[in-house]
C-alpha positions, -999 to +999 in steps of 0.1 A: -567-571-402-583-540-418-609-545-443-612-522-473-641-496-475-647-502-437-639-470-410-622-484-381-625-471-347-602-463-320-614-497-304-608-518-333-643-521-346-647-515-381-680-509-398-696-501-431-729-487-437-750-507-460-781-484-462-785-449-445-816-442-422-837-412-419-841-393-389-822-388-354-794-409-340-802-426-307-788-409-276-768-425-249-796-439-224-823-445-252-836-476-260-835-492-295-852-518-314-832-535-338-828-565-362-793-584-364-775-613-380-743-625-371-715-646-387-684-663-376-656-651-397-629-677-387-653-707-389-660-710-423-681-677-421-709-699-405-743-679-399-754-681-358-785-657-362-808-647-392-822-613-396-863-613-401-867-641-373-886-634-344-861-626-315-879-609-291-868-594-256-845-572-243-807-574-232-778-557-223-753-555-255-721-562-260-694-532-261-695-533-299-730-528-302-729-502-282-704-484-303-719-496-335-753-477-332-734-446-326-742-423-355-772-447-371-805-439-381-839-456-382-839-477-411-801-479-414-783-513-420-746-513-408-722-542-412-699-541-383-665-563-378-660-573-341-627-580-328-628-604-297-620-579-273-650-555-278-673-589-283-685-612-256-670-609-222-650-640-207-659-656-246-694-661-228-724-657-250-747-660-217-733-628-199-745-603-226-765-603-258-775-607-287-779-640-279-788-666-311-824-680-308-813-713-323-796-743-306-774-746-334-767-709-338-757-709-300-736-742-306-715-724-336-709-692-315-701-709-282-677-732-301-660-702-317-659-685-284-647-714-265-620-724-285-588-710-271-562-698-298-576-721-322-601-702-343-605-667-348-631-650-326-637-620-351-675-618-355-696-602-383-728-585-377-752-566-398-776-545-374-807-527-387-818-497-366-857-500-367-869-475-341-856-452-314-876-457-281-869-420-261-857-422-221-888-415-201 
């Protein structure tokens, strides 16, 4: 499904910049500091993680996050719509991040990912690029 006012990539990721940042975009291999929130689209639009909460830690990201960071600049906020095939591998939120920090968020996301054929597994994320940590 295509959403109006969104750009769609070859992989099926759709995105829209809510705020354009300033400065250089991250290069492949650079570490970024982000804040994010996530929603289930097919499960009542339920939020499974809110921005501006302490998340901490580093993680390997789902393919959609990697792709969504392309062209972003520090201070920017991008809304992405993630089809299941570039989301969580094998419908398992424990393999790659981002992972909700609360039990209720993990439970909501896990419920959507594990219900084969019953619920639309498309997800929506808002990603804020806070800063880029250059490669050493």
